[in-house]
C-alpha positions in Angstrom: 91.6 98.1 68.3 89.2 100.2 70.4 86.5 102.4 68.8 88.5 105.6 69.8 91.8 104.3 68.3 89.8 103.4 65.1 88.3 107.0 65.0 91.7 108.5 65.5 93.2 106.3 62.7 90.4 107.5 60.3 90.9 111.1 61.4 94.6 110.9 60.4 93.5 109.8 56.9 90.9 112.5 56.4 92.2 115.6 58.1 95.5 117.4 57.7 98.1 115.3 59.5 99.5 118.1 61.5 96.1 119.2 62.6 95.1 115.6 63.5 98.2 115.4 65.7 97.3 118.7 67.4 93.8 117.4 68.0 95.1 114.2 69.5 97.4 116.1 71.9 94.5 118.3 73.0 92.4 115.2 73.8 95.3 113.6 75.7 96.8 116.5 77.5 94.3 119.3 77.5 92.7 120.5 80.8 89.0 120.0 81.2 88.1 123.6 80.4 90.3 123.5 77.3 88.1 120.7 75.8 84.8 122.4 76.4 83.3 124.9 73.7 86.6 125.0 71.9 87.3 128.3 70.0 88.8 126.9 66.8 90.2 130.3 65.8 92.0 130.7 69.2 93.1 127.0 69.0 94.6 127.7 65.4 96.3 130.8 66.6 97.8 129.2 69.8 98.9 126.1 67.7 100.3 128.1 64.8 98.1 126.3 62.3 95.9 127.4 59.4 92.4 128.2 60.5 90.7 126.5 57.5 92.6 123.3 58.1 91.8 123.5 61.8 88.1 123.9 61.0 88.2 121.1 58.5 90.0 118.9 60.9 87.6 119.4 63.8 84.7 118.8 61.5 86.0 115.4 60.5 86.7 114.8 64.1 83.1 115.7 65.0 81.7 113.5 62.1 83.7 110.6 63.6 82.2 111.1 67.0 85.2 112.5 68.8 83.6 115.9 69.4 80.1 117.2 69.7 79.3 120.3 67.6 77.0 123.0 69.1 75.4 126.0 67.7 75.2 128.6 70.5 73.0 131.7 70.2 74.8 134.7 71.7 73.7 137.9 73.2 75.5 140.7 71.2 75.7 142.7 74.3 77.3 140.5 76.9 78.1 137.6 74.7 76.2 135.1 77.0 75.0 132.0 75.5 71.2 132.4 75.4 70.6 128.9 74.0 72.6 126.0 72.8 71.6 123.7 69.9 73.1 120.5 68.7 72.0 121.0 65.2 71.3 124.1 63.0 67.8 122.8 62.5 66.9 123.6 66.2 67.6 127.3 65.7 64.4 129.2 66.3 63.4 132.2 64.1 61.7 134.1 67.0 63.5 136.3 69.6 66.0 135.1 72.1 66.0 137.1 75.4 68.9 138.1 77.5 68.2 138.8 81.1 71.5 140.3 81.9 71.1 143.0 79.1 67.2 142.9 79.3 67.1 142.8 75.5 65.5 140.5 72.9 67.3 139.5 69.7 66.3 137.9 66.4 69.3 135.6 65.8 71.5 136.4 62.9 74.2 133.9 61.8 76.7 136.7 61.0 77.9 137.3 64.7 75.1 135.9 67.0 75.5 132.2 66.5 78.8 130.7 67.5 79.9 127.2 66.4 81.9 125.4 69.1 83.4 121.9 69.8 83.3 119.8 73.0 85.0 116.6 73.6 82.5 113.7 73.4 81.9 112.0 76.8 82.4 108.7 75.2 86.0 109.9 74.4 86.8 111.7 77.7 84.6 112.8 80.5 85.1 116.5 81.6 83.5 118.6 84.3 81.4 120.6 81.7 79.5 117.4 80.8 77.9 117.9 84.3 77.4 121.7 84.2 75.5 121.8 87.4 78.5 120.5 89.3 80.8 123.3 88.1 81.9 125.9 90.6 80.1 129.3 90.3 82.6 131.1 88.3 83.6 128.1 86.2 79.9 127.9 85.2 80.1 131.5 84.1 83.2 130.9 82.1 82.4 127.5 80.7 78.7 127.6 80.2 77.1 131.1 80.3 79.8 133.1 78.4 80.8 132.1 74.9 84.3 131.4 73.6 84.4 134.9 72.2 84.9 136.4 75.8 88.5 136.6 76.5 88.8 135.5 80.1 92.4 135.9 81.4 92.6 134.1 84.7 94.2 136.8 86.7 92.2 139.8 85.2 88.9 137.8 85.5 89.6 137.1 89.3 90.4 140.6 89.9 87.3 141.9 88.0 84.9 139.4 89.7 86.0 140.8 93.1 85.6 144.4 91.8 82.2 144.0 90.2 80.5 141.4 92.5 78.8 142.3 95.8 77.8 138.6 96.5 77.3 135.3 94.9 76.2 131.9 96.0 75.2 128.4 94.8 71.6 127.8 95.7 70.4 124.0 95.4 67.2 123.0 93.9 64.3 123.5 96.3 66.2 125.5 98.8 66.0 129.1 100.1 68.7 131.5 101.2 69.1 135.2 102.3 71.7 137.7 101.1 72.5 140.6 103.3 74.6 143.2 101.6 75.3 147.0 101.7 74.0 148.8 98.6 76.4 151.4 97.1 75.1 154.3 95.1 75.4 152.5 91.8 73.3 150.5 89.4 73.0 146.9 90.6 72.0 143.8 88.7 70.9 140.5 90.5 71.6 137.9 87.8 71.0 134.2 87.7 72.8 132.4 84.7 71.0 129.1 84.9 67.5 130.4 84.4 68.7 133.5 82.6 66.7 135.7 85.0 67.7 139.2 86.2 66.4 141.9 88.6 67.8 145.5 88.2 68.2 147.8 91.2 68.6 151.5 90.6 70.2 152.7 93.8 69.7 156.4 94.3 68.7 159.0 96.7 69.8 159.7 100.3 71.5 156.8 102.2 69.4 154.9 104.7 70.1 152.8 107.7 66.8 151.0 107.5 67.0 147.5 106.1 65.3 147.2 102.7 63.7 144.0 101.4 63.7 142.2 98.1 62.2 138.7 97.3 63.2 136.7 94.1 62.0 133.5 92.9 63.9 131.4 90.4 61.9 128.9 88.2 61.9 127.3 84.8 59.5 129.8 83.4 62.3 132.2 83.0 60.5 135.1 84.8 60.6 138.5 83.1 63.2 140.8 84.0 62.2 143.2 86.8 63.5 146.4 88.3 63.2 148.3 91.5 64.5 151.7 92.9 66.2 151.5 96.3 68.4 153.9 98.4 72.0 153.3 99.3 72.2 151.1 102.5 71.4 147.7 103.9 69.4 145.2 101.7 68.1 141.8 102.5 67.4 139.7 99.5 65.3 136.5 100.0 66.0 133.8 97.4 63.8 130.9 96.6 65.0 128.3 94.0 61.9 126.6 92.5 63.7 125.8 89.2 64.4 122.1 90.0 68.2 122.6 89.4 71.0 124.4 91.2 71.0 128.2 90.6 73.8 130.7 90.9 72.3 134.1 92.0 75.0 136.9 91.6 74.9 140.5 92.6 76.9 142.6 90.0 77.8 146.3 90.1 77.0 147.5 86.5 80.0 149.7 86.5 83.2 150.2 84.4 84.6 146.9 85.7 81.8 144.8 84.4 81.7 146.6 81.0 85.5 146.1 80.8 85.1 142.4 81.5 82.4 142.0 78.9 84.2 144.1 76.4 87.1 141.8 76.2 86.3 139.9 73.0 88.2 137.7 70.6 87.2 136.3 67.3 85.2 133.0 67.2 83.9 130.7 64.6 80.4 132.0 63.4 77.6 130.0 61.8 78.0 132.3 58.7 81.6 131.2 58.3 80.6 127.5 58.8 77.8 127.7 56.3 80.5 128.9 53.7 82.9 126.2 54.7 83.3 123.4 52.1 84.1 120.7 54.5 81.0 121.3 56.4 78.9 121.4 53.3 80.5 118.1 52.2 80.3 116.1 55.4 77.5 117.6 57.5 74.8 117.7 54.8 72.2 116.2 57.2 72.9 119.1 59.7 71.6 121.7 57.4 68.4 123.7 57.6 64.8 122.5 57.6 63.0 122.9 54.3 60.8 125.8 55.8 63.7 127.4 57.8 65.0 130.8 56.9 68.1 132.3 58.5 69.0 135.9 58.0 72.6 136.8 57.0 73.4 140.5 57.0 76.4 140.2 54.7 77.7 137.5 52.5 79.8 137.7 49.3 78.7 135.7 46.2 80.9 134.8 43.2 79.3 133.4 40.0 81.2 131.9 37.1 80.1 130.7 33.7 82.1 129.1 30.9 81.7 131.2 27.8 80.6 129.4 24.6 80.6 126.0 26.1 78.2 124.7 23.4 80.5 126.0 20.6 83.3 124.3 22.4 81.8 120.8 22.2 81.0 121.5 18.6 84.5 122.7 17.9 86.7 120.0 19.7 84.2 117.1 20.0 82.4 115.7 23.0 85.2 113.8 24.7 87.9 116.5 24.5 85.4 119.1 25.6 84.2 117.0 28.5 87.8 116.6 29.8 88.5 120.3 29.3 85.3 121.3 31.2 86.1 118.9 34.0 89.6 120.4 34.3 88.1 123.8 34.5 85.8 122.7 37.2 88.7 121.1 39.2 90.6 124.3 39.1 87.7 126.5 40.2 86.6 124.3 43.1 90.1 123.9 44.4 90.6 127.8 44.3 87.3 128.4 46.0 88.1 126.0 48.9 91.6 127.3 49.3 90.4 131.0 49.5 87.9 130.2 52.4 84.9 129.8 50.2 82.3 127.1 49.5 80.6 125.8 46.3 76.8 126.2 46.8 76.1 124.4 43.5 77.0 123.9 39.9 74.5 124.6 37.1 75.7 123.3 33.8 79.0 124.9 33.3 78.4 127.6 35.9 79.4 127.7 39.6 77.9 129.6 42.5 80.1 130.1 45.5 80.0 132.1 48.8 82.7 133.8 50.7 82.6 135.5 54.1 84.5 138.5 53.0 84.7 140.2 49.6 88.6 140.2 49.5 88.6 136.4 49.6 86.2 136.4 46.6 88.2 138.8 44.5 91.4 136.9 45.1 89.6 133.7 44.2 88.3 135.4 40.9 91.8 136.6 40.0 93.2 133.1 40.6 90.5 131.6 38.5 91.3 133.9 35.6 95.0 132.9 35.9 94.2 129.3 36.1 92.2 129.4 32.9 95.1 131.2 31.2 97.4 128.4 32.4 95.1 125.6 31.1 94.7 127.4 27.8 98.6 127.8 27.5 98.9 124.0 28.2 96.5 123.3 25.2 97.8 126.1 23.1 94.3 127.3 22.7 91.9 129.9 24.1 89.0 127.6 24.5 88.5 128.2 28.2 87.0 131.7 28.8 85.4 132.1 32.2 83.0 135.0 32.9 83.0 136.0 36.7 80.7 138.3 38.8 81.0 139.1 42.5 78.5 141.0 44.7 78.1 141.4 48.5 75.0 142.0 50.5 72.3 140.5 52.8 70.5 137.2 52.0 68.5 134.4 53.5 70.1 130.9 54.0 67.4 128.4 52.9 66.9 124.8 51.8 66.1 124.3 48.1 66.0 120.9 46.5 67.3 119.2 49.6 70.4 121.5 49.6 71.5 124.5 51.6 71.1 127.4 49.3 70.7 131.2 49.4 67.9 133.4 48.3 67.4 137.1 47.8 68.2 140.1 45.7 71.9 139.9 46.5 72.0 136.4 44.9 70.0 137.7 41.8 72.4 140.8 41.3 75.5 138.6 41.7 74.3 136.3 38.9 73.3 139.1 36.6 76.7 140.9 37.2 78.5 137.7 35.9 76.6 138.0 32.7 78.1 141.3 31.9 81.4 139.6 31.2 82.2 138.9 27.6 85.8 137.6 28.0 88.2 137.1 31.0 87.2 140.3 32.7 85.6 140.2 36.2 82.7 142.4 37.2 82.2 143.5 40.7 79.6 145.7 42.4 80.0 148.9 44.5 80.0 147.1 47.8 82.9 144.8 46.7 84.9 147.5 45.1 84.5 149.8 48.2 85.8 147.2 50.6 89.3 148.5 51.9 90.9 145.1 51.6 89.7 144.7 48.0 91.0 148.1 47.1 94.4 147.1 48.7 94.6 143.9 46.7 93.9 145.6 43.5 96.3 148.5 44.1 99.1 146.0 45.0 98.6 144.3 41.6 98.3 147.7 39.7 94.7 146.9 38.6 92.4 149.9 38.1 88.7 148.9 38.0 86.8 150.6 35.2 83.5 152.2 36.5 80.3 151.9 34.5 76.6 152.0 34.6 74.9 148.6 33.7 71.3 147.6 33.2 70.8 144.2 34.8 67.9 141.9 33.7 65.2 141.8 36.4 66.6 144.8 38.2 64.7 148.1 37.8 67.4 150.7 38.0 70.8 150.7 36.3 73.6 149.8 38.7 77.1 151.1 39.2 79.5 148.2 38.5 83.2 147.8 38.0 85.2 145.9 35.4 88.4 144.3 36.5 90.2 144.2 33.1 
């Protein structure tokens, strides 16, 4: 049996069988571009498969060596890939600069870091494994722009003709000249390999005199420049000193370009990956450095704690209590995973979990409460009482005790809110209660949150919280 056959055999045992079959078909039958920077959410939609099962399946496939996982820092303006990292540890805390948009960004894992999967060259060689051999527009589609740009083939061809005055492939060490007629519009001379750009503000009276512009491409990523010229003929002298092929392109910064860049589709974000249970389980080594801090602008935290666990051990005995507590943990962890959440850690009889959206957390909390009721009915007792608290807000992703964890006031508040519960009620904060999807879920179940002011330990002011009775 070959190595690849062995990897596929293991994948079918570790991943959902239907997802594993879909992955195998993609490897065998997919076109080259379909195997480069695969957008898992689009793949799941196209295949009619559950997103979480697809993400889990590809993570197992990447762990087996069938795919390479990359963390791509994106420009929020144009969705261009500013840098690609093969591990989360390589993500820099400083600014990433986009030449096309002439802006710098501090990376946030919410929407600015894309997680994509590319077939391993050991499994199947595709054109994108040698990006400097890709045709110009294929380079833009497969390398420069992220999987979040929706590039319909026909519309992309029409738009590139509409928004592009000229473009060429310039080999390393060579020079070239572009001669073109400047329209009375804003022009961008952009080079995607070195991420350099030059802006031309075309204004004033048209001229028949040839205007001149010289541009040098090198590995130093020259700063974005700008110049004001008049409508009329322009001669651009290009000098490629970068050591690799460059792709200078002259764009018209008009409605057509904005339309092209505005066609977005959902993609797998780093925030979602960090809150994926499979990733936390099988990619532990790909987590953060001990001194690395990643900002997350919004994450939902759910804390649980088993009420009166010490008295429970006293009342039913160590062996029975241990089995009961373990059954409680099994139920909670299964619910967290199935509701698109991930367990950060367990502390004694308590659980800390994260969810991308508050509606996922509230459904998980309601299911947890129902699961405890079911376990109690099985035992004809009321021994299992779980206190639950949910809060949403900004935080830092960090490494604590060799484990990916979270830090910040949002985490503190979520833990304190959980302590307000005395029985099976759930306590949530204003940001969770105000989420439209949460309100819809509670309304459908005829649940009316009870508003109250609460003093939380370590929090200076009283907070408005809501009890889910």
